[in-house]
C-alpha positions in Angstrom: -80.9 -139.0 19.8 -77.3 -139.9 20.3 -75.9 -140.7 23.7 -74.0 -138.0 25.5 -70.9 -137.9 27.6 -69.6 -135.1 29.6 -66.1 -133.6 29.4 -64.7 -131.4 32.2 -63.1 -128.3 31.2 -61.8 -126.5 34.3 -64.9 -124.7 35.5 -67.8 -125.9 33.4 -69.1 -129.3 32.0 -69.6 -129.4 28.2 -71.8 -132.2 26.8 -70.3 -134.0 23.8 -72.0 -136.5 21.5 -70.9 -140.1 21.8 -70.1 -142.0 18.6 -71.5 -145.4 19.6 -69.8 -147.1 16.7 -66.4 -146.2 17.8 -66.9 -146.3 21.5 -68.1 -149.4 23.3 -70.1 -149.2 26.5 -67.6 -148.3 29.4 -64.8 -147.1 27.2 -62.6 -144.2 28.5 -62.3 -141.0 26.6 -59.2 -140.4 24.4 -55.9 -139.9 26.3 -55.3 -136.6 24.9 -58.7 -135.2 26.0 -57.9 -136.4 29.5 -54.4 -135.0 29.6 -55.6 -131.6 28.5 -58.1 -131.4 31.2 -55.7 -132.7 33.9 -52.8 -130.3 33.2 -52.9 -127.2 35.3 -50.4 -124.4 35.3 -49.4 -122.8 38.5 -47.3 -119.8 39.2 -46.7 -118.9 42.9 -49.9 -120.8 43.6 -52.0 -118.9 41.3 -53.8 -120.8 38.4 -52.7 -119.9 34.9 -54.9 -120.2 31.8 -51.9 -121.5 29.7 -48.2 -122.3 30.1 -45.9 -119.6 31.2 -44.1 -117.7 28.1 -41.2 -115.6 28.9 -41.0 -112.2 27.0 -38.2 -111.0 25.0 -34.8 -112.3 26.0 -36.0 -113.8 29.2 -35.3 -117.5 30.0 -37.3 -119.8 32.6 -34.7 -122.2 34.1 -35.4 -125.0 36.4 -32.2 -125.0 38.5 -30.7 -128.1 39.9 -31.2 -128.3 43.6 -28.1 -127.1 45.6 -28.0 -126.7 49.2 -24.5 -125.2 49.6 -24.4 -121.7 50.7 -27.7 -121.7 52.5 -28.6 -122.2 56.1 -31.2 -124.9 57.1 -33.7 -121.9 57.3 -32.9 -120.7 53.7 -30.7 -117.8 54.6 -28.3 -117.2 51.8 -24.6 -116.9 53.0 -22.6 -113.8 51.6 -19.9 -115.8 50.3 -22.2 -117.7 47.8 -23.8 -114.6 46.3 -22.3 -115.3 43.0 -22.1 -118.9 41.8 -22.6 -121.0 38.7 -25.5 -123.5 38.5 -26.9 -125.8 36.1 -30.4 -126.4 35.0 -32.9 -127.2 32.4 -34.6 -124.4 30.3 -38.5 -124.7 30.8 -39.3 -122.0 28.3 -37.4 -119.2 26.7 -38.6 -116.1 25.1 -38.3 -115.1 21.3 -35.5 -112.7 21.7 -34.8 -108.9 21.6 -35.4 -106.6 18.7 -32.3 -104.5 17.6 -32.9 -101.0 18.4 -31.5 -99.7 14.9 -32.3 -102.3 12.5 -35.5 -103.7 14.0 -34.5 -107.3 13.4 -35.1 -109.9 16.0 -32.0 -111.1 17.7 -33.2 -114.7 18.8 -32.6 -116.2 22.2 -29.7 -118.6 21.9 -31.3 -121.4 24.1 -34.7 -123.3 23.8 -37.1 -125.2 26.0 -35.2 -128.6 27.0 -31.6 -127.2 26.7 -29.5 -128.2 29.7 -27.6 -124.9 30.5 -25.1 -123.5 33.0 -26.2 -120.3 34.5 -24.4 -117.7 36.2 -26.8 -117.0 39.1 -26.5 -113.9 41.2 -28.8 -114.7 44.1 -30.5 -111.3 44.4 -31.0 -111.0 40.7 -33.8 -112.4 38.5 -37.2 -113.5 39.7 -37.4 -116.5 41.9 -40.7 -118.3 41.1 -42.5 -121.4 42.0 -43.8 -122.9 38.7 -45.6 -126.3 38.5 -44.6 -126.8 42.1 -40.9 -126.6 41.5 -38.4 -123.8 42.1 -37.3 -121.9 38.8 -35.6 -118.7 38.2 -36.4 -116.2 35.3 -33.2 -114.8 34.0 -32.0 -112.8 30.9 -30.4 -115.0 28.4 -27.0 -113.2 29.1 -26.9 -115.0 32.4 -26.6 -118.4 30.5 -22.9 -119.2 30.2 -23.0 -122.4 28.2 -25.3 -125.1 26.9 -24.4 -128.8 27.8 -25.0 -131.7 25.4 -25.4 -135.4 26.1 
């Protein structure tokens, strides 16, 4: 019988056969296996089974931190209700379907793009994703993409 190692998969342990020809005694598991088990996706402190994927023309943007326009306790001042901010797109939906032709109108940005967003503080969904503050906005609130 071949030696067996155990791999942790969130809530249960799965025994895997160990190939002794490839793995010397005391060797560590493959890095990809370790990374897959170590990655956890959290949304507002709830565990997600997979990465967050926006629908339709929605864009998940990790906004750059900006303290102007807020009090020390997080109260938003009225003069700063409309401002332009930049951030990185964490995920983007596929786009909207045209109501007459049925063709997909793709979202103009993708994950990893650095964008300027017109942020209206009371609009969109402010969420805590992967322990950082993000904002879910329609792609129409993206003013420009930045290169370089």
